[in-house]
C-alpha positions as CSV (number, residue, x, y, z in Angstrom):
1,M,182.1,-205.7,-50.8
2,N,184.3,-209.4,-51.6
3,D,187.4,-210.3,-52.9
4,T,186.5,-210.8,-56.6
5,K,184.8,-208.2,-57.1
6,W,187.0,-205.6,-55.6
7,R,189.7,-207.0,-57.7
8,R,187.8,-206.8,-61.0
9,R,187.2,-202.7,-59.8
10,L,190.7,-202.6,-59.2
11,G,191.5,-204.2,-62.4
12,W,188.7,-201.7,-64.7
13,L,190.7,-198.9,-62.9
14,L,194.2,-199.7,-62.9
15,G,193.2,-201.0,-67.5
16,G,191.8,-196.9,-67.4
17,V,194.9,-195.7,-65.6
18,L,197.7,-196.9,-68.0
19,V,194.8,-195.9,-71.6
20,I,195.2,-192.5,-69.9
21,A,198.7,-193.1,-69.8
22,V,198.9,-194.3,-73.1
23,A,197.1,-191.4,-74.9
24,A,198.9,-188.8,-72.8
25,Y,202.4,-190.1,-74.4
26,A,200.6,-190.2,-77.6
27,L,199.9,-186.7,-77.6
28,R,202.9,-185.3,-75.8
29,A,205.0,-187.4,-78.3
30,A,203.4,-185.4,-81.3
31,V,203.3,-181.7,-79.6
32,D,207.2,-182.5,-79.2
33,Q,207.5,-183.6,-83.2
34,R,206.0,-180.6,-83.5
35,S,207.5,-178.5,-81.7
36,S,211.0,-179.6,-82.6
37,S,213.0,-178.9,-85.0
38,V,214.2,-180.7,-87.9
39,H,218.3,-179.9,-89.3
40,L,218.6,-180.4,-92.8
41,V,221.8,-181.1,-94.4
42,V,222.2,-180.5,-98.7
43,Y,225.5,-180.4,-100.4
44,A,225.4,-179.2,-103.2
45,F,227.5,-177.6,-106.7
46,S,229.5,-174.9,-106.2
47,T,227.6,-172.1,-108.4
48,Q,224.4,-172.7,-106.3
49,E,225.5,-171.6,-103.3
50,E,224.5,-167.9,-103.7
51,V,220.8,-169.5,-104.6
52,L,220.4,-171.6,-102.3
53,T,221.9,-169.1,-98.6
54,Q,220.5,-166.6,-100.3
55,G,216.8,-167.4,-101.8
56,I,215.8,-170.6,-101.2
57,F,217.0,-171.3,-97.8
58,P,215.2,-168.7,-96.3
59,A,212.4,-169.0,-98.7
60,F,211.5,-172.5,-98.1
61,E,212.3,-172.2,-93.6
62,Q,209.7,-169.3,-93.6
63,A,207.4,-171.0,-95.8
64,W,207.8,-174.4,-93.9
65,E,207.2,-173.0,-90.2
66,A,204.1,-170.9,-91.1
67,D,202.7,-174.5,-92.1
68,T,203.7,-176.9,-89.1
69,G,204.3,-174.5,-86.7
70,R,208.1,-176.0,-86.3
71,D,211.8,-174.4,-86.9
72,L,214.0,-175.6,-89.3
73,V,217.4,-175.1,-90.2
74,L,219.0,-175.5,-93.6
75,E,222.5,-176.3,-94.2
76,G,224.2,-175.7,-97.4
77,V,227.5,-177.7,-97.9
78,F,229.4,-176.8,-101.4
79,G,232.3,-178.1,-103.6
80,P,232.8,-179.5,-107.3
81,S,229.9,-181.9,-108.1
82,G,232.0,-185.2,-108.5
83,T,233.6,-184.2,-105.8
84,I,231.0,-184.2,-103.1
85,A,228.8,-186.9,-105.1
86,G,232.4,-189.3,-103.8
87,Q,231.8,-187.8,-100.4
88,I,228.2,-188.9,-99.8
89,S,229.0,-192.3,-101.1
90,L,231.5,-192.5,-98.4
91,G,228.9,-191.9,-95.7
92,A,229.2,-187.8,-95.5
93,P,225.5,-186.6,-93.7
94,A,224.0,-184.7,-96.7
95,D,219.7,-185.5,-96.9
96,V,219.1,-184.2,-100.2
97,A,221.9,-183.7,-103.1
98,V,221.9,-180.6,-105.8
99,L,224.1,-182.4,-108.4
100,S,225.8,-181.2,-112.0
101,H,224.3,-184.0,-113.7
102,A,222.1,-186.8,-113.7
103,E,225.3,-189.4,-114.1
104,H,226.8,-188.1,-110.7
105,V,223.4,-189.8,-108.7
106,N,224.1,-192.3,-111.0
107,W,227.3,-192.9,-108.9
108,L,225.3,-192.5,-105.5
109,K,222.9,-194.6,-106.5
110,L,226.3,-197.3,-107.4
111,G,226.8,-196.5,-103.6
112,R,222.9,-197.8,-101.9
113,M,222.9,-193.8,-100.9
114,V,219.7,-193.5,-103.2
115,A,217.0,-195.8,-104.1
116,R,218.1,-197.5,-107.7
117,D,214.4,-196.8,-109.0
118,R,214.6,-193.0,-107.9
119,Q,214.3,-190.0,-110.0
120,P,216.4,-187.1,-109.8
121,V,214.5,-184.0,-110.7
122,V,215.7,-181.6,-113.0
123,L,215.4,-178.3,-111.4
124,G,216.5,-176.2,-113.9
125,C,218.2,-175.3,-117.6
126,T,221.6,-173.2,-118.6
127,P,223.7,-173.6,-122.1
128,L,227.3,-174.1,-121.8
129,V,229.0,-170.8,-122.8
130,I,232.5,-168.9,-123.6
131,V,233.7,-166.3,-122.0
132,T,236.2,-164.1,-122.4
133,R,237.2,-160.6,-121.8
134,E,235.8,-157.3,-121.5
135,G,235.3,-156.4,-126.0
136,N,235.9,-160.5,-127.3
137,P,239.6,-159.1,-128.2
138,Q,239.8,-162.6,-129.4
139,R,236.6,-162.8,-131.4
140,L,234.9,-166.1,-130.2
141,A,231.6,-167.0,-131.4
142,G,231.9,-170.5,-131.3
143,Y,233.8,-173.5,-129.7
144,P,235.5,-174.0,-133.1
145,D,237.6,-170.8,-131.9
146,L,239.1,-172.1,-129.2
147,A,241.3,-174.2,-130.4
148,R,243.4,-171.2,-132.4
149,P,246.8,-171.9,-131.9
150,G,248.2,-169.6,-129.4
151,L,244.7,-169.6,-127.1
152,R,244.3,-169.5,-123.4
153,L,242.2,-171.4,-121.9
154,I,241.0,-172.2,-118.9
155,H,239.3,-175.4,-117.9
156,A,237.4,-177.0,-115.2
157,H,238.7,-180.4,-114.3
158,P,236.0,-182.8,-116.1
159,R,236.2,-185.3,-113.1
160,H,236.1,-184.1,-110.2
161,S,233.5,-180.3,-111.8
162,G,229.8,-180.9,-113.1
163,V,230.9,-178.3,-115.4
164,G,234.3,-179.7,-116.5
165,A,232.5,-182.9,-117.8
166,W,229.5,-180.8,-119.1
167,A,232.2,-178.5,-120.8
168,M,234.0,-181.4,-122.9
169,L,230.2,-182.6,-124.1
170,A,229.8,-178.8,-125.6
171,E,233.6,-178.9,-127.4
172,Y,232.6,-182.3,-128.7
173,G,228.6,-182.2,-129.5
174,S,228.7,-178.5,-130.6
175,A,231.2,-180.8,-133.4
176,V,228.4,-183.6,-133.8
177,M,225.6,-181.4,-134.5
178,S,227.0,-179.1,-137.0
179,T,228.9,-181.8,-139.1
180,G,227.2,-185.7,-138.1
181,D,230.3,-186.6,-137.8
182,R,232.1,-188.2,-134.6
183,A,235.5,-188.1,-136.0
184,A,236.0,-184.0,-136.6
185,A,234.3,-184.2,-133.4
186,Q,237.2,-185.7,-131.5
187,A,239.7,-183.7,-133.4
188,Q,238.0,-180.6,-132.6
189,L,237.8,-181.2,-128.7
190,L,241.8,-182.4,-129.0
191,A,242.8,-179.3,-130.6
192,I,241.1,-177.2,-127.6
193,W,242.5,-179.4,-124.8
194,R,246.1,-178.2,-126.7
195,N,245.0,-174.9,-125.9
196,V,244.4,-176.0,-121.8
197,R,247.1,-173.8,-119.7
198,F,245.1,-174.5,-116.2
199,I,242.7,-176.6,-114.8
200,G,240.2,-175.7,-111.9
201,S,238.9,-178.2,-109.3
202,S,235.4,-176.7,-110.0
203,A,233.5,-173.8,-112.6
204,R,233.9,-171.1,-109.3
205,A,237.2,-171.7,-109.6
206,V,238.2,-171.6,-113.2
207,L,236.1,-168.0,-112.5
208,T,237.8,-167.5,-109.7
209,L,241.2,-168.3,-112.6
210,F,240.0,-166.1,-115.1
211,E,239.2,-162.6,-112.7
212,L,243.0,-163.6,-111.7
213,G,243.9,-162.8,-115.2
214,A,244.9,-166.4,-115.4
215,G,243.4,-167.0,-119.8
216,D,241.5,-165.6,-122.6
217,A,238.4,-167.5,-122.0
218,L,236.8,-170.8,-119.9
219,V,233.8,-172.8,-120.4
220,T,231.5,-172.8,-117.8
221,Y,227.4,-172.8,-117.1
222,E,225.5,-169.0,-118.5
223,Q,224.6,-168.9,-114.4
224,D,227.7,-168.3,-113.8
225,A,229.1,-166.6,-115.7
226,R,225.8,-163.7,-115.7
227,L,226.4,-163.8,-111.0
228,A,230.0,-162.7,-112.3
229,R,228.9,-160.5,-114.0
230,D,226.4,-159.4,-111.1
231,R,229.5,-159.3,-109.0
232,S,231.0,-156.6,-111.5
233,A,232.9,-159.3,-113.0
234,P,234.9,-157.7,-116.0
235,L,234.0,-159.7,-118.7
236,E,232.2,-161.0,-121.7
237,I,229.6,-163.6,-122.1
238,V,229.0,-165.3,-125.9
239,V,226.8,-168.1,-126.8
240,P,227.5,-170.6,-129.5
241,P,225.2,-171.1,-132.0
242,H,225.8,-175.0,-131.2
243,S,225.5,-175.8,-127.4
244,I,225.2,-178.2,-124.4
245,L,221.7,-177.2,-122.2
246,A,222.9,-178.0,-118.8
247,Q,220.1,-179.7,-116.8
248,P,221.0,-179.5,-113.4
249,V,218.6,-182.3,-110.2
250,A,217.8,-182.8,-107.4
251,V,217.8,-186.0,-105.5
252,V,216.8,-186.9,-101.2
253,V,219.5,-189.5,-100.3
254,D,217.7,-192.2,-98.9
255,R,220.3,-193.6,-97.0
256,N,220.9,-190.5,-94.5
257,V,217.4,-188.9,-93.6
258,T,215.7,-189.9,-91.0
259,A,211.5,-190.4,-91.3
260,T,211.1,-187.1,-90.2
261,E,213.7,-185.6,-92.3
262,R,212.4,-187.5,-95.4
263,S,209.2,-185.3,-95.3
264,V,211.3,-182.8,-95.5
265,A,213.8,-183.5,-97.9
266,E,211.3,-184.2,-100.7
267,A,208.7,-180.8,-99.6
268,L,212.5,-179.1,-101.0
269,I,212.7,-180.7,-103.9
270,Q,208.7,-179.9,-104.4
271,Y,209.7,-176.2,-103.4
272,L,212.2,-176.1,-105.9
273,Q,209.7,-177.2,-108.7
274,S,206.6,-174.6,-106.8
275,D,206.5,-171.1,-109.1
276,Q,208.0,-169.5,-105.5
277,G,211.3,-171.4,-106.1
278,Q,211.4,-171.2,-109.6
279,Q,211.0,-167.6,-109.8
280,I,214.4,-167.3,-107.0
281,L,215.7,-169.6,-109.6
282,R,215.8,-167.6,-112.4
283,R,216.5,-164.5,-110.6
284,Y,220.0,-165.8,-109.6
285,H,219.9,-166.7,-113.4
286,L,218.8,-170.3,-114.1
287,R,216.7,-171.0,-117.0
288,P,213.1,-173.1,-116.1
289,A,213.8,-177.1,-116.9
290,D,212.3,-176.8,-120.3
291,C,215.3,-173.6,-121.1
292,R,212.4,-171.3,-123.3
293,E,212.5,-168.0,-121.2
294,P,211.6,-164.8,-122.5
295,S,213.8,-162.6,-120.3
296,F,216.4,-165.3,-121.3
297,P,219.1,-164.5,-124.9
298,D,217.6,-166.6,-127.6
299,L,219.6,-169.7,-128.0
300,V,220.8,-170.3,-132.1
301,Q,220.5,-174.4,-132.1
302,P,220.9,-175.9,-128.5
303,F,221.8,-179.5,-127.9
304,T,220.9,-182.0,-124.6
305,V,223.0,-184.5,-123.9
306,A,220.2,-187.2,-124.9
307,D,222.0,-186.0,-128.5
308,L,225.4,-187.8,-127.8
309,G,223.4,-191.0,-127.2
310,G,222.4,-190.2,-123.3
311,W,225.0,-190.1,-119.9
312,S,226.0,-192.6,-119.7
313,A,227.3,-192.9,-122.9
314,A,229.0,-189.5,-123.0
315,Y,230.8,-189.9,-119.7
316,T,231.8,-193.2,-120.8
317,E,233.3,-192.4,-124.0
318,L,235.0,-188.7,-122.9
319,I,235.5,-188.7,-119.5
320,D,236.3,-191.9,-118.9
321,H,238.4,-193.2,-122.0
322,L,239.5,-190.1,-123.8
323,W,239.9,-187.6,-120.9
324,P,242.6,-190.4,-119.3
325,T,244.2,-191.7,-123.3
326,E,244.4,-188.5,-125.5
327,I,243.6,-185.9,-123.6
328,E,245.2,-185.9,-119.9
329,P,248.8,-186.7,-120.6
330,H,249.6,-184.5,-123.4
331,L,248.8,-181.4,-121.3
332,E,251.0,-178.3,-121.2
333,L,249.9,-176.5,-117.8
334,E,250.9,-173.4,-117.1
335,L,251.5,-172.6,-113.1
336,E,248.5,-170.6,-111.4
337,P,248.4,-166.6,-111.2
338,A,249.4,-165.1,-108.2
339,P,247.0,-162.4,-106.6
340,E,248.2,-159.3,-107.4
341,P,249.8,-157.6,-104.5
342,E,248.1,-155.0,-102.3
343,S,249.8,-151.6,-102.2
344,A,251.3,-150.0,-99.5
345,G,248.8,-147.6,-97.9
346,E,245.6,-150.7,-98.7
347,S,244.8,-151.4,-96.0
348,R,244.6,-155.6,-94.9
């Protein structure tokens, strides 16, 4: 065999080995990718902790692992909606954000954490309600009653908390919807805030204050009020005839997700919209996106943020302008109540 033929055959051999090696590497990479675990971080507003950690996360992890053969770990971080939106904008490692309202998604878009053309997904609906003491001793029926002199109210901070912003829209918008008079609506809002004696950072914070004995009433999500009643919290829920429908949203945080994580993040959001996901959300008292659900109390004359001009207009008018100029400077707050001391015989 001459040198030319030998070199040619050696080239073929080496080429074949290279092809086999590349194919083996690609197969190994595919197997490793399929068998490796995925870790997804979900930042969500405070009232969604139970439904996500106890309901959605275990069910979705099981469904994902059964479908793909890969392990999945979902980690939740919870707090006031505005606070976590700010944290994500500053670089917090969220792959998915579950926020109280769409304006907080706009904050993420301004920070280039979410693509400008990405639309958040509405997960469900929960009307704003009034929570008061058992037996409703103040005889509260609607938002105008919260303006009565002498009432002591608890309120979530409208800039930090999603429910704080929703509550302001409810207190203002209920008068707009019943009278059509925006000046009267502003007067009602200011009168309600003259009764605010305690402010909390989130929906959960204000409900905790209420359970510790602070205040006569507060405005919060129907969902969280019903969850509190499930925990046997002593309270009564009043559904005002005119109340706003809160619509929590979810969005993929485009800046943070890797290619592998994106497929899981999008699948998680699809799962939240699926029949299985919606059944879990209903078990935790979140109504479907259109708020029509026969197992929940009927709503008399609900309205949406669109009736107030949309989130950007309503947020600018009430929270960017009215809150810092006409409300916050005139607050007369009390000290937060301390927990009652345990008796000597109680174990710690």
